[in-house]
VOBA-1610 file (N, C-alpha, C; in pm, whole numbers, padded with zeros to 5 digits, always signed):
BEGIN
Ile+05684-01531+01609Ile+05666-01670+01573Ile+05624-01749+01696Tyr+05682-01716+01811Tyr+05646-01788+01932Tyr+05499-01765+01966Leu+05453-01642+01956Leu+05312-01613+01983Leu+05222-01693+01889Lys+05257-01695+01762Lys+05177-01770+01665Lys+05176-01919+01697Ser+05289-01971+01743Ser+05296-02114+01772Ser+05218-02152+01897Arg+05208-02062+01990Arg+05131-02090+02112Arg+04982-02095+02081Asp+04937-01994+02010Asp+04796-01984+01969Asp+04791-01866+01872Phe+04752-01891+01750Phe+04754-01785+01649Phe+04671-01665+01692Arg+04571-01689+01776Arg+04489-01579+01825Arg+04570-01482+01912Asn+04678-01532+01976Asn+04766-01443+02052Asn+04829-01340+01958Trp+04877-01387+01842Trp+04936-01296+01745Trp+04833-01197+01693Leu+04711-01243+01668Leu+04607-01152+01620Leu+04577-01044+01722Ser+04588-01077+01849Ser+04568-00978+01954Ser+04676-00870+01948Val+04799-00911+01923Val+04908-00814+01909Val+04885-00728+01786Lys+04853-00793+01676Lys+04838-00725+01547Lys+04716-00631+01545Asn+04604-00677+01593Asn+04478-00603+01578Asn+04436-00525+01701Gly+04500-00549+01812Gly+04462-00481+01935Gly+04372-00569+02020Pro+04354-00530+02145Pro+04279-00613+02238Pro+04129-00612+02211His+04064-00716+02259His+03918-00728+02249His+03854-00630+02347Thr+03754-00559+02302Thr+03674-00473+02388Thr+03531-00523+02383Pro+03479-00578+02494Pro+03340-00625+02494Pro+03243-00511+02463Met+03162-00531+02361Met+03070-00426+02315Met+02928-00481+02307Lys+02832-00388+02307Lys+02690-00422+02290Lys+02620-00305+02223Leu+02500-00330+02173Leu+02417-00223+02118Leu+02331-00167+02229Asn+02325-00034+02239Asn+02239+00028+02340Asn+02100+00053+02282Asp+02016+00122+02357Asp+01878+00149+02315Asp+01870+00231+02187Lys+01972+00310+02160Lys+01975+00394+02039Lys+02044+00323+01922Asn+02066+00194+01937Asn+02131+00112+01835Asn+02275+00157+01808Glu+02341+00207+01915Glu+02481+00248+01907Glu+02566+00143+01977Leu+02685+00121+01926Leu+02777+00026+01986Leu+02848+00092+02103Val+02834+00033+02224Val+02897+00087+02345Val+02967-00027+02420Ser+03059+00010+02507Ser+03129-00090+02588Ser+03035-00155+02688Lys+03053-00285+02707Lys+02976-00357+02809Lys+03037-00330+02946Leu+02954-00333+03049Leu+03003-00331+03186Leu+03059-00470+03217Glu+03149-00479+03313Glu+03211-00608+03344Glu+03108-00715+03377Asp+03001-00680+03447Asp+02902-00782+03484Asp+02815-00825+03366Glu+02835-00762+03248Glu+02763-00800+03127Glu+02846-00889+03034Trp+02971-00909+03068Trp+03057-00990+02983Trp+03007-01133+02980Asp+03016-01196+02862Asp+02977-01336+02849Asp+03102-01423+02833Glu+03084-01552+02818Glu+03197-01644+02809Glu+03288-01613+02690Asp+03231-01570+02579Asp+03310-01535+02462Asp+03399-01414+02492Asp+03345-01316+02564Asp+03425-01199+02602Asp+03541-01241+02691Phe+03513-01326+02792Phe+03620-01372+02881Phe+03726-01451+02805Arg+03684-01534+02710Arg+03778-01612+02631Arg+03870-01520+02550Lys+03811-01420+02485Lys+03890-01327+02405Lys+03982-01241+02491Leu+03936-01198+02606Leu+04019-01119+02698Leu+04135-01203+02751Thr+04111-01331+02774Thr+04217-01420+02818Thr+04324-01434+02712Ile+04284-01444+02588Ile+04381-01450+02477Ile+04467-01324+02475Asp+04404-01208+02491Asp+04478-01081+02495Asp+04580-01081+02609Asn+04537-01124+02726Asn+04625-01122+02842Asn+04738-01225+02832Lys+04711-01338+02770Lys+04819-01435+02747Lys+04924-01377+02654Ala+04881-01310+02549Ala+04976-01248+02456Ala+05059-01141+02527Leu+04995-01060+02610Leu+05066-00957+02685Leu+05168-01022+02779Asn+05128-01126+02848Asn+05218-01196+02940Asn+05338-01255+02866Ile+05314-01320+02754Ile+05423-01379+02676Ile+05525-01272+02637Leu+05476-01157+02592Leu+05568-01051+02552Leu+05645-00995+02672Leu+05576-00971+02782Leu+05642-00910+02898Leu+05748-01000+02959Val+05723-01130+02967Val+05823-01219+03029Val+05941-01246+02935Ser+05927-01214+02808Ser+06036-01238+02714Ser+06132-01120+02700Leu+06101-01010+02765Leu+06182-00889+02750Leu+06291-00881+02855Asp+06401-00815+02819Asp+06504-00789+02920Asp+06457-00671+03006Lys+06532-00642+03111Lys+06490-00541+03208Lys+06470-00403+03145Thr+06561-00365+03054Thr+06551-00233+02990Thr+06424-00222+02907Glu+06399-00323+02824Glu+06278-00321+02741Glu+06153-00328+02828His+06158-00411+02931His+06043-00426+03020His+06008-00292+03084Asn+06108-00216+03125Asn+06082-00085+03186Asn+06017+00012+03088Leu+06044-00005+02958Leu+05983+00081+02857Leu+05832+00055+02843Val+05791-00068+02869Val+05653-00106+02837Val+05572-00155+02957Arg+05626-00146+03077Arg+05558-00204+03192Arg+05420-00144+03219Ile+05394-00024+03172Ile+05262+00037+03195Ile+05163+00006+03082Cys+05209-00063+02979Cys+05119-00099+02869Cys+05014-00199+02918Thr+04894-00185+02866Thr+04784-00272+02910Thr+04743-00373+02804Ser+04811-00371+02689Ser+04778-00469+02585Ser+04905-00506+02508Ala+04901-00625+02449Ala+05014-00671+02369Ala+05035-00580+02249His+04928-00526+02195His+04935-00434+02080His+05016-00310+02119Glu+04992-00257+02239Glu+05066-00140+02287Glu+05214-00172+02302Val+05245-00289+02357Val+05384-00331+02375Val+05453-00336+02239Asp+05388-00395+02141Asp+05443-00404+02006Asp+05473-00265+01951Tyr+05383-00171+01971Tyr+05403-00035+01922Tyr+05520+00033+01994Glu+05526+00017+02125Glu+05631+00085+02202Glu+05769+00029+02175Leu+05778-00099+02140Leu+05907-00161+02113Leu+05944-00158+01965Phe+05863-00093+01885Phe+05883-00085+01741Phe+06019-00024+01710Lys+06098-00090+01628Lys+06232-00044+01592Lys+06256-00062+01443Met+06349+00016+01392Met+06390+00005+01252Met+06472-00123+01234Gln+06447-00193+01125Gln+06521-00315+01091Gln+06652-00277+01021Pro+06755-00362+01032Pro+06880-00333+00962Pro+06856-00316+00811Asn+06918-00217+00752Asn+06909-00187+00608Asn+06767-00151+00562Glu+06681-00111+00653Glu+06544-00073+00616Glu+06541+00075+00579Ser+06465+00108+00476Ser+06451+00249+00437Ser+06353+00319+00531Ile+06365+00451+00538Ile+06274+00528+00622Ile+06131+00514+00569Lys+06117+00509+00438Lys+05983+00492+00379Lys+05918+00361+00425Asn+05994+00253+00422Asn+05942+00124+00466Asn+05912+00126+00616Leu+06000+00188+00693Leu+05978+00202+00837Leu+05846+00276+00864Tyr+05827+00385+00794Tyr+05705+00464+00811Tyr+05581+00383+00773Asn+05588+00308+00663Asn+05475+00226+00621Asn+05445+00116+00724Arg+05551+00057+00781Arg+05528-00044+00886Arg+05465+00019+01009Leu+05509+00140+01042Leu+05452+00211+01157Leu+05304+00238+01135Leu+05269+00283+01016Leu+05128+00307+00985Leu+05048+00176+00989Gly+05114+00067+00952Gly+05048-00063+00951Gly+05013-00116+01088Leu+05071-00056+01193Leu+05036-00099+01328Leu+04896-00055+01369Gly+04840+00038+01294Gly+04701+00075+01318Gly+04680+00186+01418Lys+04786+00240+01476Lys+04769+00352+01569Lys+04757+00480+01488Val+04662+00563+01523Val+04642+00689+01452Val+04681+00803+01546Phe+04784+00877+01505Phe+04833+00988+01583Phe+04854+01107+01492Gly+04877+01221+01554Gly+04907+01341+01479Gly+05045+01332+01417Gln+05071+01421+01323Gln+05199+01419+01252Gln+05316+01436+01347Asp+05304+01526+01447Asp+05413+01548+01541Asp+05450+01420+01616Glu+05349+01347+01663Glu+05376+01224+01737Glu+05435+01117+01646Asn+05386+01108+01522Asn+05443+01012+01428Asn+05590+01042+01400Val+05624+01170+01386Val+05764+01209+01361Val+05850+01172+01481Arg+05802+01200+01603Arg+05879+01165+01723Arg+05900+01014+01731Lys+05794+00938+01702Lys+05804+00792+01707Lys+05905+00742+01603Leu+05899+00798+01482Leu+05994+00759+01377Leu+06138+00788+01420Leu+06161+00903+01478Leu+06297+00938+01521Leu+06345+00845+01631Arg+06257+00804+01722Arg+06296+00711+01829Arg+06323+00571+01775Cys+06263+00537+01660Cys+06277+00402+01603Cys+06402+00384+01521Leu+06465+00492+01478Leu+06582+00482+01392Leu+06693+00405+01459Asn+06765+00324+01383Asn+06876+00249+01441Asn+07000+00336+01449Asp+07108+00279+01505Asp+07229+00356+01535Asp+07295+00422+01416Glu+07280+00364+01296Glu+07346+00424+01179Glu+07292+00564+01148Trp+07175+00599+01200Trp+07115+00730+01177Trp+07155+00832+01283Glu+07222+00790+01388Glu+07257+00878+01499Glu+07333+01003+01456Pro+07437+00993+01370Pro+07509+01113+01330Pro+07423+01213+01252Lys+07322+01163+01182Lys+07240+01250+01099Lys+07137+01322+01183
//
């Protein structure tokens, strides 16, 4: 909610991932721009991404910050801090995880799900 209140585009950066400046090459393929090719719109969008990342990082306690300090985008931080909500089913947890937009193999998804489970699942 805080990200949305600061600038809704900050939340979109967390939700959709960071902006990557792109261009069409000679073969009409979309490729990343070099830094010296970035325009004002690219800088504006990158600034939004970095503001969202900064807001998230300064709001975390030391333990959480240590988990995500190497993340380079707010979207990554959101994924790494992903946790199960109280009284949430595993099915709903899994659907929310898929909704983050990260595509991984089944093994990594299972590991992430197991790390996200709250304390009531510890004995199981």
